[in-house]
C-alpha positions as CSV (number, residue, x, y, z in Angstrom):
1,M,-0.2,-11.3,-30.2
2,T,-0.3,-14.6,-28.2
3,Q,-4.1,-15.0,-28.5
4,H,-6.2,-15.0,-31.6
5,S,-6.9,-11.6,-33.1
6,K,-10.3,-10.4,-32.2
7,H,-11.4,-6.8,-32.0
8,L,-11.6,-5.7,-28.4
9,Q,-14.1,-3.1,-27.2
10,S,-14.4,-1.2,-23.9
11,N,-18.1,-1.4,-24.1
12,V,-18.3,2.0,-22.4
13,Q,-21.6,3.5,-23.6
14,L,-22.7,6.8,-22.0
15,K,-26.1,8.4,-21.8
16,N,-27.9,11.2,-19.9
17,T,-28.3,10.2,-16.3
18,P,-30.4,12.6,-14.1
19,K,-29.5,12.5,-10.4
20,R,-32.3,11.0,-8.3
21,H,-30.5,11.6,-5.0
22,T,-29.2,15.1,-4.2
23,V,-29.1,15.1,-0.4
24,G,-25.5,14.8,0.8
25,L,-23.5,13.0,-1.8
26,E,-25.3,13.2,-5.1
27,K,-26.0,9.8,-6.8
28,A,-28.0,8.3,-9.7
29,I,-30.2,6.6,-7.1
30,P,-30.9,6.9,-3.3
31,P,-28.2,5.1,-1.2
32,S,-31.0,2.9,0.5
33,E,-31.7,1.6,-3.0
34,T,-28.1,1.1,-3.6
35,V,-27.7,-1.1,-0.5
36,R,-30.9,-2.9,-1.1
37,N,-29.8,-3.7,-4.7
38,L,-26.3,-4.8,-3.7
39,E,-27.4,-6.9,-0.7
40,S,-30.0,-8.7,-2.9
41,L,-27.4,-9.3,-5.6
42,L,-24.8,-10.7,-3.0
43,E,-27.4,-13.0,-1.4
44,S,-28.1,-14.5,-4.9
45,L,-24.6,-15.4,-5.7
46,D,-22.8,-18.7,-5.1
47,L,-19.7,-16.6,-4.1
48,K,-19.3,-15.4,-0.5
49,L,-17.9,-11.9,-1.1
50,V,-19.0,-10.2,2.1
51,Q,-18.7,-11.5,5.6
52,E,-20.4,-8.6,7.3
53,V,-20.7,-4.9,7.2
54,I,-20.4,-3.0,10.5
55,R,-20.4,0.5,11.7
56,I,-17.1,1.2,13.5
57,D,-17.3,4.8,14.7
58,S,-18.3,5.4,18.4
59,G,-20.8,8.1,17.7
60,R,-18.7,11.0,19.1
61,L,-18.9,13.0,16.0
62,D,-22.0,11.3,14.7
63,I,-20.5,10.9,11.3
64,P,-20.9,7.2,10.3
65,V,-18.1,5.0,9.1
66,Y,-18.6,1.4,7.9
67,V,-16.3,-1.4,7.3
68,C,-17.1,-4.2,5.0
69,Q,-15.3,-7.5,6.1
70,V,-14.9,-9.5,2.8
71,G,-15.9,-13.1,2.5
72,K,-13.9,-16.2,1.8
73,D,-14.5,-15.9,-2.0
74,C,-13.3,-12.3,-2.2
75,N,-9.7,-12.4,-3.4
76,T,-9.0,-8.6,-2.9
77,P,-5.5,-7.8,-1.5
78,T,-7.0,-6.4,1.7
79,P,-9.6,-8.1,3.9
80,K,-11.8,-5.1,4.5
81,T,-13.1,-2.0,2.6
82,M,-14.2,1.3,4.2
83,G,-17.2,3.5,3.5
84,K,-17.9,7.2,4.3
85,G,-20.9,9.5,4.0
86,P,-23.0,11.9,6.0
87,T,-25.7,9.3,6.6
88,P,-25.5,5.6,7.7
89,E,-27.1,4.6,4.3
90,Q,-24.5,6.5,2.3
91,S,-21.6,5.2,4.4
92,R,-22.9,1.6,4.1
93,A,-23.3,1.8,0.4
94,S,-19.8,3.4,0.1
95,A,-18.3,0.3,1.9
96,L,-20.1,-2.1,-0.2
97,M,-19.2,-0.4,-3.5
98,E,-15.6,-0.2,-2.5
99,M,-15.7,-3.9,-2.1
100,V,-17.2,-4.2,-5.5
101,E,-14.4,-2.0,-7.2
102,R,-11.6,-3.9,-5.4
103,F,-13.1,-7.3,-6.3
104,S,-13.6,-6.1,-9.9
105,H,-10.0,-4.9,-10.0
106,A,-8.6,-8.1,-8.5
107,N,-10.1,-10.1,-11.3
108,F,-9.1,-8.0,-14.2
109,P,-7.9,-8.4,-16.9
110,R,-9.5,-11.6,-17.8
111,P,-8.7,-13.5,-21.1
112,E,-11.5,-12.0,-23.1
113,N,-10.5,-8.5,-22.1
114,Y,-6.9,-8.3,-23.4
115,R,-4.3,-9.3,-25.8
116,K,-0.8,-10.2,-24.5
117,G,2.1,-8.9,-26.5
118,T,4.9,-6.3,-26.8
119,L,4.3,-2.9,-28.2
120,G,5.2,-3.9,-31.7
121,E,2.7,-6.8,-31.5
122,A,-0.2,-4.5,-30.2
123,E,-3.0,-4.0,-32.7
124,G,-5.5,-1.2,-33.1
125,D,-5.3,2.4,-32.2
126,L,-2.5,2.8,-29.5
127,I,-2.1,5.3,-26.8
128,P,0.5,7.9,-27.9
129,F,4.0,6.4,-27.2
130,D,5.2,9.4,-25.2
131,H,2.2,9.3,-22.9
132,L,3.6,6.0,-21.5
133,F,6.6,7.8,-19.9
134,K,5.0,10.8,-18.2
135,V,5.8,9.6,-14.6
136,P,6.1,11.1,-12.1
137,N,4.6,14.1,-13.9
138,R,3.6,15.1,-17.4
139,D,7.0,16.9,-18.0
140,A,8.9,13.8,-17.4
141,T,10.9,12.2,-20.3
142,A,12.6,8.9,-20.7
143,P,16.0,8.0,-22.3
144,D,15.9,6.0,-25.5
145,E,17.2,3.0,-23.9
146,C,14.3,2.9,-21.5
147,K,11.9,3.2,-24.4
148,E,13.5,0.4,-26.2
149,E,13.4,-1.8,-23.2
150,F,9.8,-1.0,-22.6
151,S,9.0,-1.9,-26.2
152,S,10.5,-5.3,-25.7
153,L,8.4,-6.2,-22.6
154,P,5.1,-8.0,-22.8
155,F,1.9,-6.4,-21.5
156,A,-1.8,-7.0,-21.5
157,W,-3.1,-4.5,-23.9
158,V,-6.7,-3.5,-23.1
159,P,-9.2,-1.2,-24.7
160,A,-9.8,2.2,-22.9
161,Y,-12.4,4.7,-23.8
162,S,-11.1,8.2,-24.4
163,L,-13.4,10.8,-23.0
164,V,-11.9,13.4,-25.3
165,R,-11.9,11.4,-28.6
166,H,-15.0,9.3,-27.8
167,K,-13.4,6.2,-29.1
168,D,-11.3,3.3,-27.8
169,I,-7.6,3.2,-27.8
170,M,-5.3,0.3,-26.7
171,L,-3.0,0.7,-23.7
172,P,-0.7,-1.6,-21.6
173,Y,-2.9,-2.3,-18.6
174,E,-0.2,-3.4,-16.1
175,W,2.0,-0.4,-16.7
176,F,-0.6,2.1,-15.8
177,A,-2.1,0.0,-13.0
178,D,1.3,-0.2,-11.3
179,I,1.8,3.5,-11.6
180,Q,-1.7,4.5,-10.3
181,G,-2.2,1.8,-7.8
182,T,-5.9,2.0,-6.7
183,N,-6.2,5.6,-7.9
184,G,-9.0,6.0,-10.4
185,L,-10.9,2.8,-9.3
186,S,-14.6,3.2,-8.9
187,A,-17.9,1.3,-8.8
188,G,-21.3,2.7,-8.8
189,N,-24.9,2.6,-9.8
190,T,-24.5,3.6,-13.5
191,M,-21.5,3.9,-15.8
192,E,-21.7,7.7,-15.8
193,E,-21.8,7.9,-12.0
194,T,-18.9,5.4,-11.8
195,I,-16.5,7.3,-14.3
196,L,-17.3,10.6,-12.8
197,Q,-16.3,9.3,-9.2
198,G,-13.2,7.7,-10.6
199,L,-12.2,10.9,-12.5
200,C,-12.7,13.0,-9.5
201,E,-10.4,10.8,-7.5
202,V,-7.7,11.0,-10.2
203,V,-8.1,14.9,-10.1
204,E,-8.0,14.8,-6.3
205,R,-4.7,12.9,-6.2
206,H,-3.2,15.2,-8.8
207,V,-3.8,18.5,-7.3
208,S,-2.9,17.1,-3.8
209,A,0.5,16.1,-5.2
210,V,1.1,19.4,-7.0
211,V,0.2,21.5,-4.0
212,N,2.4,19.6,-1.6
213,I,5.4,19.2,-3.9
214,E,5.5,22.8,-5.0
215,A,4.6,23.9,-1.4
216,N,3.0,27.2,-2.5
217,P,0.3,28.7,-0.4
218,V,-3.3,28.1,-1.4
219,P,-6.6,29.9,-0.4
220,T,-8.2,29.2,2.9
221,I,-12.0,28.6,2.6
222,D,-14.3,30.7,4.9
223,L,-16.5,28.1,6.3
224,K,-19.0,30.6,7.4
225,T,-19.9,31.0,3.8
226,V,-21.1,27.4,3.4
227,R,-24.7,27.2,2.6
228,N,-25.5,23.5,1.9
229,P,-27.3,22.2,5.1
230,V,-25.6,18.8,5.0
231,A,-22.2,20.5,4.9
232,R,-23.1,23.0,7.6
233,D,-24.3,20.2,9.9
234,L,-20.9,18.3,9.4
235,I,-18.9,21.5,10.3
236,G,-21.1,21.9,13.4
237,K,-20.2,18.3,14.5
238,F,-16.5,19.1,14.3
239,V,-17.0,22.5,16.1
240,R,-19.1,21.0,19.0
241,N,-16.4,18.4,19.6
242,H,-13.7,21.1,19.6
243,I,-11.9,19.7,16.7
244,Q,-9.6,22.2,15.0
245,L,-10.4,22.3,11.3
246,V,-9.1,24.3,8.3
247,C,-10.2,23.8,4.8
248,K,-8.1,24.9,1.7
249,D,-8.8,25.4,-2.0
250,F,-6.7,22.9,-3.9
251,S,-8.5,23.3,-7.3
252,L,-5.5,25.0,-9.0
253,D,-6.0,25.3,-12.7
254,T,-8.1,22.2,-13.2
255,G,-11.5,24.0,-13.4
256,I,-12.9,21.4,-11.0
257,P,-13.4,22.0,-7.3
258,T,-11.1,20.3,-4.8
259,V,-11.2,21.0,-1.0
260,A,-8.5,19.9,1.3
261,G,-9.0,19.5,5.0
262,I,-6.6,19.6,8.0
263,A,-8.0,18.5,11.3
264,F,-6.8,17.5,14.8
265,D,-8.1,17.2,18.3
266,P,-6.3,19.5,20.6
267,T,-7.7,17.7,23.7
268,T,-5.6,14.7,23.0
269,F,-2.8,15.9,20.7
270,P,0.2,14.9,20.4
271,N,-1.3,11.4,21.5
272,S,-3.6,11.6,18.5
273,E,-2.8,12.4,14.9
274,I,-3.4,15.3,12.4
275,V,-5.6,14.1,9.6
276,Y,-4.9,15.7,6.2
277,C,-6.9,14.7,3.1
278,A,-8.7,16.1,0.1
279,G,-12.0,15.6,-1.7
280,T,-12.9,16.5,-5.3
281,A,-16.5,16.8,-6.7
282,T,-18.3,18.7,-9.3
283,H,-19.7,21.4,-6.8
284,P,-17.6,23.1,-4.2
285,E,-19.8,22.1,-1.3
286,Q,-20.1,18.6,-2.5
287,A,-16.3,18.5,-2.4
288,L,-16.4,19.9,1.1
289,I,-18.9,17.1,2.2
290,R,-16.6,14.5,0.7
291,V,-13.5,15.8,2.6
292,L,-15.3,16.1,5.9
293,T,-16.5,12.6,5.7
294,E,-13.0,11.5,4.5
295,I,-11.5,13.1,7.6
296,Q,-13.9,11.1,9.8
297,Q,-13.1,7.9,7.9
298,M,-9.4,8.4,8.6
299,A,-9.9,9.6,12.1
300,V,-12.8,7.5,13.3
301,D,-13.9,10.0,16.0
302,Y,-10.5,10.1,18.0
303,F,-7.9,10.7,15.4
304,K,-5.9,7.6,16.2
305,Q,-6.1,6.2,12.6
306,D,-6.3,2.7,14.0
307,Y,-8.4,1.4,11.2
308,Y,-6.9,3.5,8.4
309,A,-3.2,2.9,7.6
310,G,-3.2,4.6,4.2
311,G,-3.4,8.1,3.1
312,I,-2.1,10.0,0.0
313,L,-0.8,13.3,1.7
314,P,2.1,14.0,4.1
315,K,1.6,13.0,7.7
316,F,2.1,16.2,9.8
317,R,3.6,15.5,13.1
318,H,2.9,19.2,14.2
319,W,0.5,21.8,12.9
320,N,3.5,24.0,12.1
321,E,4.5,21.6,9.4
322,S,1.5,22.8,7.3
323,T,2.6,26.4,7.2
324,Y,3.7,26.3,3.7
325,L,0.0,26.1,2.7
326,F,-0.7,29.5,4.3
327,D,0.0,33.2,3.7
328,D,-1.5,36.4,4.9
329,S,-4.4,36.4,2.4
330,E,-7.9,36.7,3.6
331,A,-10.1,33.6,3.5
332,V,-12.2,33.2,0.4
333,P,-15.9,32.2,0.1
334,I,-16.5,28.7,-0.9
335,Q,-18.5,30.0,-3.8
336,S,-15.2,31.3,-5.4
337,L,-14.2,27.7,-6.2
338,P,-15.0,26.5,-9.7
339,D,-18.4,24.7,-10.2
340,V,-19.1,22.2,-12.9
341,S,-22.2,20.8,-11.5
342,S,-25.4,19.9,-13.1
343,G,-28.5,17.8,-12.5
344,D,-27.2,15.2,-15.0
345,L,-24.2,13.1,-14.3
346,L,-23.3,12.8,-18.0
347,E,-23.2,16.6,-18.4
348,E,-20.9,16.9,-15.3
349,L,-18.6,14.3,-16.7
350,E,-18.5,16.2,-20.0
351,R,-17.8,19.5,-18.2
352,C,-15.0,17.8,-16.2
353,T,-13.4,16.4,-19.4
354,S,-13.5,19.7,-21.1
355,A,-11.8,21.3,-18.2
356,L,-9.0,18.7,-18.1
357,Q,-8.6,18.8,-21.8
358,R,-8.0,22.6,-21.7
359,I,-4.9,21.9,-19.5
360,G,-3.6,19.0,-21.6
361,F,-5.1,15.9,-20.0
362,E,-7.0,13.0,-21.8
363,P,-9.0,10.9,-19.3
364,L,-9.2,7.3,-20.4
365,V,-11.6,4.7,-19.0
366,V,-11.0,1.0,-18.6
367,N,-14.2,-0.9,-18.1
368,I,-13.4,-3.6,-15.4
369,T,-16.9,-4.4,-14.7
370,H,-17.1,-8.0,-13.3
371,P,-19.3,-10.4,-15.7
372,V,-20.9,-12.0,-12.5
373,L,-21.7,-8.9,-10.6
374,K,-22.5,-6.8,-13.5
375,I,-22.2,-3.6,-11.5
376,P,-20.5,-0.8,-13.3
377,A,-16.8,-0.6,-12.3
378,V,-14.0,1.3,-14.0
379,F,-10.4,2.3,-13.8
380,V,-9.9,5.9,-14.9
381,M,-6.4,6.6,-16.1
382,M,-4.8,9.9,-17.1
383,A,-1.3,10.0,-18.4
384,G,0.8,12.7,-16.7
385,S,-1.4,13.2,-13.7
386,Q,0.5,13.1,-10.4
387,L,0.5,11.0,-7.3
388,Y,2.1,12.4,-4.2
389,E,4.1,9.2,-3.5
390,N,5.5,9.2,-7.0
391,S,6.2,12.9,-7.1
392,F,7.8,13.1,-3.7
393,H,10.1,10.1,-4.2
394,E,10.5,11.1,-7.9
395,L,9.7,7.5,-9.0
396,G,10.3,7.4,-12.8
397,V,10.5,5.1,-15.7
398,T,13.7,3.2,-14.5
399,Y,11.9,2.3,-11.3
400,Y,8.7,1.1,-13.1
401,L,10.6,-0.9,-15.6
402,G,12.2,-2.7,-12.6
403,R,8.8,-3.3,-11.2
404,R,7.6,-4.9,-14.6
405,L,10.7,-7.1,-14.7
406,E,10.1,-8.1,-11.1
407,F,6.6,-9.1,-12.0
408,L,7.8,-11.1,-15.0
409,G,10.1,-12.9,-12.7
410,R,13.3,-11.5,-14.2
411,L,14.5,-10.8,-10.7
412,E,18.2,-10.0,-11.2
413,E,17.4,-7.6,-14.1
414,A,14.8,-6.0,-11.8
415,M,17.3,-5.5,-9.0
416,E,19.7,-3.9,-11.6
417,H,17.1,-1.4,-12.4
418,F,16.4,-0.6,-8.8
419,R,20.1,0.0,-8.2
420,L,20.3,2.1,-11.3
421,S,17.3,4.2,-10.1
422,M,19.0,4.9,-6.8
423,A,22.1,5.8,-8.6
424,Q,20.2,8.2,-10.8
425,N,18.1,9.7,-7.9
426,S,18.6,9.0,-4.2
427,K,15.0,10.0,-3.5
428,T,13.9,6.6,-5.0
429,K,15.9,4.7,-2.3
430,L,13.2,3.7,0.0
431,H,11.0,2.2,-2.7
432,C,13.9,0.7,-4.5
433,M,15.4,-1.0,-1.4
434,L,11.9,-2.4,-0.5
435,E,11.6,-3.9,-4.0
436,I,15.3,-5.3,-3.8
437,A,14.3,-6.9,-0.7
438,N,11.1,-8.4,-2.1
439,C,13.3,-9.8,-5.1
440,L,15.7,-11.4,-2.6
441,K,12.7,-12.9,-0.6
442,F,11.3,-14.5,-3.9
443,Q,14.8,-15.9,-4.5
444,K,14.7,-17.4,-1.0
445,R,17.9,-15.6,-0.1
446,W,16.4,-15.0,3.4
447,A,19.4,-13.4,5.2
448,E,20.1,-10.9,2.4
449,A,16.3,-10.1,2.1
450,L,16.0,-9.5,5.9
451,Q,19.0,-7.0,5.8
452,A,17.5,-5.2,2.8
453,Y,14.2,-5.0,4.6
454,K,15.9,-3.5,7.6
455,E,17.7,-0.9,5.5
456,A,14.5,0.0,3.9
457,Y,12.7,0.2,7.2
458,C,15.3,2.8,8.4
459,L,14.5,5.0,5.4
460,G,11.2,6.3,6.9
461,P,8.4,4.3,5.3
462,D,4.8,5.3,5.9
463,R,2.5,3.1,8.1
464,A,1.3,0.9,5.3
465,M,4.8,0.2,4.1
466,Q,5.9,-0.5,7.7
467,M,3.2,-3.2,8.1
468,Q,4.4,-4.7,4.8
469,M,8.0,-4.8,5.9
470,L,7.2,-6.2,9.3
471,R,5.2,-9.1,7.7
472,A,8.2,-9.7,5.3
473,L,10.7,-9.7,8.2
474,Q,8.6,-12.2,10.0
475,V,8.6,-14.5,7.0
476,C,12.5,-14.2,6.5
477,S,13.0,-14.7,10.2
478,D,10.9,-17.7,10.3
479,K,12.8,-19.2,7.3
480,L,16.0,-18.5,8.9
481,K,15.0,-20.0,12.2
482,E,13.9,-23.1,10.4
483,S,17.4,-23.4,8.9
484,G,19.2,-22.6,12.2
485,D,21.2,-19.8,10.5
486,M,20.0,-16.7,12.3
487,P,17.7,-17.4,15.4
488,G,17.8,-13.7,16.5
489,A,16.6,-12.3,13.2
490,L,13.2,-11.3,14.1
491,Q,14.3,-9.2,17.2
492,M,16.9,-7.5,15.0
493,G,14.2,-6.6,12.4
494,R,11.9,-5.1,15.0
495,S,14.7,-2.9,16.3
496,A,15.7,-1.6,12.9
């Protein structure tokens, strides 16, 4: 190891945590208290982390959506975070907590949290070697040459708390963080609440990927069987505004309830979008509340998705594109979904862990709590869990080794890996061409980079990737204009 050898600890300590708020989204404390605590803390800091928190919905559906515009000292990759919930207090708290999780993530790992080195230099109990290569799914394997190359690369090794083994193990942080993106990030009122939320997100993304890759029908939920008054009120708001809404059971074999929702506004379609998302919680009706508020967060009343460029599931252009989810079976009551709920958050976390362990998963928790904020924040990782983007494009070890080499500045080697990945599997071409373009841009090979971005743009990127590519095209075009080599580059890029 390059730093002095000192035993690292995750400092994840769990205790019984009764829920003090059980209306709408269940939490350790009421959302009004969360907002008050956060705003008081933020005002006391020398850092300007929040510029403003504003409500952005028009009131049409009367389901609040808040945006937190970050301040000048908040070094998150994006300038805003979004919040959802059935009440203004819950939505506002959600937006602020998302800022906390992203800020904590952007400033981790810190020197005191990791040891830099290769696999052979890593100390302590290590994550099982084969678990490192379970991408894009837990059945994936890696050739020996990939394993050897991985073993030669430096990583920041951090302690992660195993919810199964109840002890810390060391893992290569950047490797998992690159594969998972923001999936599994969470911040909350207590460590138990925070881990549970992050774990539910990992499960949500996993089952969403499996359902949509395997394209097998899943049960439709009979919304008339819903009893929770908050959930019934949310459903009524969609119905009264003539929004077409179908909810599906995505729980699969996890033993944890996940509800997916497909919604669109027939009065404006096709000039508006179909929103498709999912939500996981410990109780089926909590999962339903989560997905209904997520639909509103993505749609913001008019299903234009002007504020929300992301999304983890396919973008349906027409309702017929969702037919693979349906069969002739009758709708099922929401009570038929699994239920691992309890009045105590730790007990819920233990039940979720047991359910996942039964199907071969080991949830791991990296404590990313920022030392200044001291608000519990975690990154929940689960080797072998799926993400739709990885699974659909079959992004595997060769691609992610290229990403690691790119991060280390070994750009020619990185591009070799991206070309090899495309040769091995043409489904990786979109992502590999984008990374090749990025490498060329880092090398200031502006004309080659511009052509590579144009080629990637023609491969059908999602909206978030399109925005990234257009920003990069602008940079390349400006550099070429400065040199006088290609004055029409920007127009060419936009017509790609």
